[in-house]
N, CA, C and O of each residue as an XYZ file, in Angstrom:
428
protein
N     -15.226   -170.415    -68.996
C     -15.407   -169.116    -69.598
C     -15.093   -169.209    -71.094
O     -14.125   -169.858    -71.493
N     -15.912   -168.562    -71.909
C     -15.667   -168.446    -73.340
C     -15.037   -167.083    -73.582
O     -15.574   -166.058    -73.162
N     -13.893   -167.076    -74.263
C     -13.202   -165.823    -74.575
C     -13.145   -165.658    -76.088
O     -12.894   -166.618    -76.816
N     -13.380   -164.438    -76.555
C     -13.310   -164.209    -77.986
C     -13.540   -162.758    -78.326
O     -13.639   -161.898    -77.451
N     -13.623   -162.507    -79.617
C     -13.824   -161.163    -80.154
C     -15.063   -161.175    -81.056
O     -14.950   -161.023    -82.272
N     -16.251   -161.357    -80.454
C     -17.455   -161.469    -81.286
C     -17.699   -160.235    -82.144
O     -17.510   -159.096    -81.719
N     -18.123   -160.513    -83.359
C     -18.447   -159.466    -84.331
C     -17.270   -158.512    -84.537
O     -17.465   -157.315    -84.752
N     -16.027   -159.057    -84.470
C     -14.799   -158.268    -84.653
C     -14.686   -157.127    -83.656
O     -14.074   -156.101    -83.953
N     -15.270   -157.294    -82.481
C     -15.226   -156.252    -81.460
C     -14.121   -156.474    -80.454
O     -13.128   -157.147    -80.733
N     -14.305   -155.904    -79.290
C     -13.341   -156.027    -78.205
C     -13.405   -157.419    -77.585
O     -14.352   -158.172    -77.811
N     -12.381   -157.747    -76.800
C     -12.353   -159.010    -76.078
C     -13.600   -159.123    -75.219
O     -13.951   -158.197    -74.488
N     -14.272   -160.277    -75.315
C     -15.504   -160.523    -74.584
C     -15.344   -161.834    -73.826
O     -14.955   -162.844    -74.413
N     -15.637   -161.831    -72.545
C     -15.559   -163.015    -71.701
C     -16.945   -163.344    -71.197
O     -17.636   -162.482    -70.654
N     -17.363   -164.608    -71.378
C     -18.697   -165.039    -70.967
C     -18.590   -166.302    -70.117
O     -17.833   -167.218    -70.440
N     -19.346   -166.339    -69.044
C     -19.399   -167.536    -68.214
C     -19.919   -168.698    -69.048
O     -20.761   -168.517    -69.928
N     -19.411   -169.890    -68.764
C     -19.827   -171.083    -69.501
C     -19.838   -172.288    -68.570
O     -19.055   -172.371    -67.623
N     -20.730   -173.206    -68.856
C     -20.820   -174.463    -68.124
C     -20.848   -175.599    -69.141
O     -21.586   -175.543    -70.124
N     -20.038   -176.632    -68.898
C     -20.073   -177.799    -69.771
C     -21.327   -178.598    -69.433
O     -21.506   -179.042    -68.299
N     -22.192   -178.777    -70.428
C     -23.438   -179.510    -70.248
C     -23.274   -180.997    -70.542
O     -23.899   -181.840    -69.900
N     -22.418   -181.312    -71.530
C     -22.266   -182.706    -71.937
C     -20.983   -182.876    -72.730
O     -20.504   -181.923    -73.345
N     -20.425   -184.070    -72.724
C     -19.292   -184.420    -73.584
C     -19.764   -185.567    -74.461
O     -20.251   -186.583    -73.963
N     -19.616   -185.399    -75.772
C     -20.112   -186.413    -76.712
C     -19.104   -186.628    -77.833
O     -18.211   -185.810    -78.055
N     -19.266   -187.739    -78.530
C     -18.531   -187.986    -79.768
C     -19.512   -187.685    -80.895
O     -20.484   -188.412    -81.096
N     -19.249   -186.614    -81.622
C     -20.144   -186.152    -82.679
C     -19.583   -186.534    -84.045
O     -18.393   -186.358    -84.305
N     -20.432   -187.048    -84.901
C     -20.038   -187.433    -86.255
C     -20.711   -186.490    -87.238
O     -21.910   -186.229    -87.145
N     -19.918   -185.978    -88.193
C     -20.455   -185.075    -89.205
C     -19.422   -184.813    -90.271
O     -18.370   -185.452    -90.298
N     -19.718   -183.872    -91.155
C     -18.808   -183.522    -92.240
C     -17.661   -182.667    -91.711
O     -17.837   -181.895    -90.768
N     -16.485   -182.809    -92.323
C     -15.377   -181.917    -91.989
C     -15.663   -180.538    -92.574
O     -16.685   -180.344    -93.233
N     -14.773   -179.583    -92.340
C     -15.042   -178.219    -92.790
C     -15.078   -178.081    -94.303
O     -15.594   -177.090    -94.820
N     -14.542   -179.051    -95.013
C     -14.549   -179.010    -96.477
C     -15.697   -179.819    -97.070
O     -15.861   -179.868    -98.289
N     -16.489   -180.452    -96.212
C     -17.631   -181.277    -96.619
C     -17.235   -182.398    -97.575
O     -18.020   -182.785    -98.441
N     -16.013   -182.920    -97.419
C     -15.578   -184.005    -98.300
C     -15.236   -185.287    -97.532
O     -14.762   -186.256    -98.124
N     -15.473   -185.292    -96.235
C     -15.133   -186.460    -95.428
C     -15.974   -186.430    -94.147
O     -16.266   -185.361    -93.611
N     -16.356   -187.612    -93.667
C     -17.059   -187.731    -92.399
C     -16.033   -187.933    -91.296
O     -15.119   -188.747    -91.425
N     -16.192   -187.186    -90.213
C     -15.269   -187.272    -89.084
C     -16.051   -187.416    -87.780
O     -17.196   -186.976    -87.677
N     -15.424   -188.032    -86.797
C     -15.985   -188.114    -85.452
C     -15.030   -187.392    -84.527
O     -13.832   -187.672    -84.514
N     -15.565   -186.460    -83.753
C     -14.759   -185.628    -82.865
C     -15.358   -185.651    -81.460
O     -16.570   -185.777    -81.286
N     -14.470   -185.524    -80.453
C     -14.933   -185.382    -79.086
C     -15.217   -183.900    -78.842
O     -14.343   -183.055    -79.032
N     -16.439   -183.595    -78.423
C     -16.822   -182.199    -78.208
C     -17.556   -182.042    -76.881
O     -18.057   -183.004    -76.298
N     -17.599   -180.793    -76.428
C     -18.451   -180.421    -75.306
C     -19.616   -179.617    -75.842
O     -19.453   -178.784    -76.734
N     -20.773   -179.868    -75.301
C     -21.914   -178.982    -75.467
C     -21.856   -178.067    -74.249
O     -21.788   -178.549    -73.118
N     -21.881   -176.749    -74.465
C     -21.775   -175.816    -73.350
C     -22.995   -174.925    -73.275
O     -23.682   -174.695    -74.270
N     -23.254   -174.428    -72.072
C     -24.288   -173.419    -71.867
C     -23.567   -172.084    -71.729
O     -22.917   -171.824    -70.716
N     -23.681   -171.252    -72.735
C     -23.049   -169.946    -72.765
C     -23.553   -169.203    -73.986
O     -24.299   -169.752    -74.797
N     -23.144   -167.959    -74.110
C     -23.455   -167.180    -75.307
C     -22.264   -167.285    -76.249
O     -21.183   -166.778    -75.949
N     -22.461   -167.938    -77.378
C     -21.431   -168.063    -78.405
C     -21.919   -167.282    -79.617
O     -23.011   -167.521    -80.132
N     -21.082   -166.340    -80.064
C     -21.459   -165.473    -81.182
C     -20.391   -165.528    -82.266
O     -19.276   -165.982    -82.009
N     -20.718   -165.069    -83.485
C     -19.691   -165.000    -84.523
C     -18.480   -164.220    -84.007
O     -18.621   -163.117    -83.479
N     -17.316   -164.790    -84.163
C     -16.094   -164.200    -83.637
C     -15.544   -164.978    -82.455
O     -14.382   -164.804    -82.085
N     -16.370   -165.840    -81.852
C     -15.890   -166.712    -80.782
C     -15.202   -167.958    -81.335
O     -14.392   -168.573    -80.642
N     -15.511   -168.333    -82.563
C     -14.910   -169.540    -83.148
C     -13.396   -169.445    -83.140
O     -12.817   -168.435    -83.541
N     -12.773   -170.507    -82.680
C     -11.318   -170.549    -82.572
C     -10.801   -170.035    -81.249
O      -9.617   -170.179    -80.943
N     -11.676   -169.439    -80.461
C     -11.285   -168.947    -79.147
C     -11.352   -170.051    -78.108
O     -11.930   -171.109    -78.356
N     -10.764   -169.807    -76.946
C     -10.697   -170.863    -75.936
C     -11.934   -170.944    -75.043
O     -12.643   -169.961    -74.825
N     -12.161   -172.150    -74.540
C     -13.001   -172.379    -73.382
C     -12.017   -172.530    -72.235
O     -11.194   -173.446    -72.241
N     -12.092   -171.638    -71.248
C     -11.116   -171.599    -70.167
C     -11.708   -172.133    -68.868
O     -12.893   -171.950    -68.591
N     -10.859   -172.803    -68.070
C     -11.260   -173.228    -66.741
C     -11.175   -172.030    -65.799
O     -10.677   -170.971    -66.182
N     -11.654   -172.194    -64.581
C     -11.623   -171.099    -63.614
C     -10.198   -170.704    -63.242
O      -9.969   -169.592    -62.767
N      -9.229   -171.614    -63.455
C      -7.835   -171.256    -63.158
C      -7.053   -170.879    -64.420
O      -5.825   -170.807    -64.388
N      -7.766   -170.635    -65.540
C      -7.127   -170.106    -66.741
C      -6.551   -171.123    -67.703
O      -5.891   -170.738    -68.669
N      -6.777   -172.405    -67.475
C      -6.291   -173.422    -68.421
C      -7.264   -173.554    -69.593
O      -8.473   -173.382    -69.439
N      -6.709   -173.862    -70.770
C      -7.551   -174.067    -71.953
C      -8.180   -175.451    -71.863
O      -7.481   -176.462    -71.789
N      -9.501   -175.482    -71.871
C     -10.265   -176.713    -71.755
C     -10.765   -177.191    -73.116
O     -11.157   -178.348    -73.271
N     -10.746   -176.286    -74.106
C     -11.192   -176.628    -75.444
C     -11.192   -175.415    -76.346
O     -10.786   -174.324    -75.944
N     -11.659   -175.617    -77.590
C     -11.681   -174.555    -78.601
C     -13.106   -174.446    -79.168
O     -13.656   -175.418    -79.686
N     -13.680   -173.263    -79.060
C     -15.040   -173.010    -79.543
C     -15.076   -173.144    -81.063
O     -14.192   -172.640    -81.755
N     -16.103   -173.828    -81.583
C     -16.205   -173.935    -83.036
C     -17.596   -173.676    -83.586
O     -17.737   -173.503    -84.796
N     -18.630   -173.641    -82.755
C     -19.981   -173.450    -83.304
C     -20.955   -173.059    -82.203
O     -20.675   -173.184    -81.010
N     -22.110   -172.581    -82.653
C     -23.218   -172.349    -81.743
C     -24.431   -173.087    -82.282
O     -24.498   -173.402    -83.470
N     -25.362   -173.352    -81.431
C     -26.582   -174.029    -81.828
C     -27.434   -173.120    -82.702
O     -27.493   -171.911    -82.479
N     -28.082   -173.697    -83.681
C     -29.001   -172.921    -84.520
C     -30.400   -172.877    -83.918
O     -31.253   -172.117    -84.377
N     -30.641   -173.700    -82.881
C     -31.977   -173.738    -82.286
C     -32.029   -173.239    -80.843
O     -33.115   -173.067    -80.290
N     -30.863   -173.005    -80.225
C     -30.829   -172.557    -78.834
C     -29.698   -171.545    -78.656
O     -28.522   -171.907    -78.707
N     -30.052   -170.291    -78.449
C     -29.058   -169.215    -78.368
C     -28.106   -169.364    -77.189
O     -27.063   -168.709    -77.167
N     -28.425   -170.197    -76.215
C     -27.564   -170.371    -75.040
C     -26.733   -171.655    -75.105
O     -26.186   -172.081    -74.088
N     -26.631   -172.276    -76.278
C     -25.842   -173.501    -76.429
C     -24.753   -173.294    -77.466
O     -25.002   -172.791    -78.562
N     -23.534   -173.694    -77.099
C     -22.402   -173.635    -78.010
C     -21.689   -174.973    -78.026
O     -22.002   -175.867    -77.239
N     -20.724   -175.106    -78.930
C     -20.001   -176.365    -79.085
C     -18.504   -176.100    -79.107
O     -18.034   -175.132    -79.705
N     -17.765   -176.983    -78.440
C     -16.343   -176.805    -78.207
C     -15.620   -178.115    -78.491
O     -16.023   -179.164    -77.991
N     -14.554   -178.065    -79.291
C     -13.676   -179.227    -79.430
C     -12.891   -179.357    -78.130
O     -12.362   -178.362    -77.635
N     -12.805   -180.553    -77.569
C     -12.076   -180.731    -76.315
C     -10.586   -180.484    -76.524
O     -10.080   -180.610    -77.639
N      -9.892   -180.135    -75.452
C      -8.440   -179.931    -75.522
C      -7.751   -181.198    -76.015
O      -6.796   -181.119    -76.787
N      -8.219   -182.358    -75.582
C      -7.632   -183.617    -76.038
C      -7.804   -183.796    -77.546
O      -6.919   -184.325    -78.219
N      -8.941   -183.356    -78.068
C      -9.226   -183.489    -79.506
C      -8.273   -182.661    -80.359
O      -7.908   -183.084    -81.456
N      -7.866   -181.501    -79.882
C      -7.017   -180.608    -80.686
C      -5.546   -180.635    -80.276
O      -4.733   -179.931    -80.874
N      -5.188   -181.432    -79.270
C      -3.825   -181.414    -78.715
C      -2.753   -181.720    -79.753
O      -1.749   -181.010    -79.811
N      -2.932   -182.753    -80.573
C      -1.903   -183.108    -81.577
C      -1.681   -181.973    -82.573
O      -0.540   -181.638    -82.889
N      -2.770   -181.379    -83.068
C      -2.645   -180.286    -84.017
C      -1.986   -179.069    -83.373
O      -1.182   -178.386    -84.008
N      -2.323   -178.800    -82.126
C      -1.726   -177.651    -81.423
C      -0.222   -177.851    -81.248
O       0.551   -176.908    -81.412
N       0.198   -179.075    -80.915
C       1.636   -179.345    -80.775
C       2.365   -179.154    -82.105
O       3.446   -178.567    -82.140
N       1.774   -179.650    -83.204
C       2.393   -179.470    -84.521
C       2.447   -177.994    -84.899
O       3.444   -177.540    -85.460
N       1.411   -177.250    -84.609
C       1.356   -175.832    -84.960
C       2.381   -175.017    -84.187
O       2.870   -174.005    -84.689
N       2.709   -175.437    -82.989
C       3.657   -174.682    -82.157
C       5.030   -174.583    -82.812
O       5.751   -173.609    -82.598
N       5.396   -175.589    -83.612
C       6.700   -175.601    -84.273
C       6.630   -175.279    -85.763
O       7.655   -175.294    -86.444
N       5.448   -174.990    -86.273
C       5.272   -174.760    -87.709
C       5.887   -173.425    -88.122
O       5.762   -172.418    -87.425
N       6.554   -173.447    -89.274
C       7.150   -172.219    -89.800
C       6.792   -171.969    -91.259
O       7.010   -170.870    -91.768
N       6.246   -172.971    -91.935
C       5.925   -172.835    -93.354
C       4.455   -172.442    -93.544
O       3.595   -172.782    -92.731
N       4.195   -171.728    -94.621
C       2.820   -171.364    -94.974
C       2.033   -172.625    -95.323
O       2.596   -173.599    -95.823
N       0.738   -172.597    -95.058
C      -0.141   -173.734    -95.324
C      -1.313   -173.254    -96.154
O      -1.914   -172.225    -95.846
N      -1.645   -173.990    -97.207
C      -2.794   -173.656    -98.042
C      -4.067   -173.922    -97.260
O      -4.235   -175.011    -96.711
N      -4.961   -172.957    -97.200
C      -6.210   -173.121    -96.476
C      -7.311   -173.737    -97.340
O      -8.404   -174.008    -96.843
N      -7.040   -173.957    -98.604
C      -8.009   -174.581    -99.489
C      -8.946   -173.588   -100.132
O      -8.921   -172.394    -99.835
N      -9.769   -174.102   -101.015
C     -10.735   -173.265   -101.732
C     -11.898   -172.907   -100.805
O     -12.230   -173.684    -99.910
N     -12.509   -171.764   -101.002
C     -13.684   -171.390   -100.191
C     -14.798   -172.399   -100.379
O     -14.959   -172.971   -101.457
N     -15.566   -172.614    -99.321
C     -16.699   -173.534    -99.341
C     -17.963   -172.702    -99.267
O     -18.067   -171.792    -98.444
N     -18.935   -173.015   -100.134
C     -20.226   -172.315   -100.075
C     -20.939   -172.702    -98.797
O     -21.004   -173.880    -98.445
N     -21.474   -171.707    -98.101
C     -22.182   -171.954    -96.836
C     -23.610   -172.313    -97.079
O     -24.356   -172.554    -96.130
């Protein structure tokens, strides 16, 4: 299940199926480095506002974090696997200091 607040609205839950697990190579969010990440390609409706939300298993465990949707297929989304984000999530759990998010990037 994909959970999120699309278009800044109410909580929205959508059924999802993992279609594939791949190692994807591309630019980081700052477009200054090439990275390879383990991701799932999912069949679901992913809309603006779902990014950063969880992909949940049927028993409520976090299976990954939604980060994108396909530009060519409205029923395909992309999720960072739980294993891919585990180290950052552990560090964030104990974080107390402010972090610079960097300069805005032109889309």
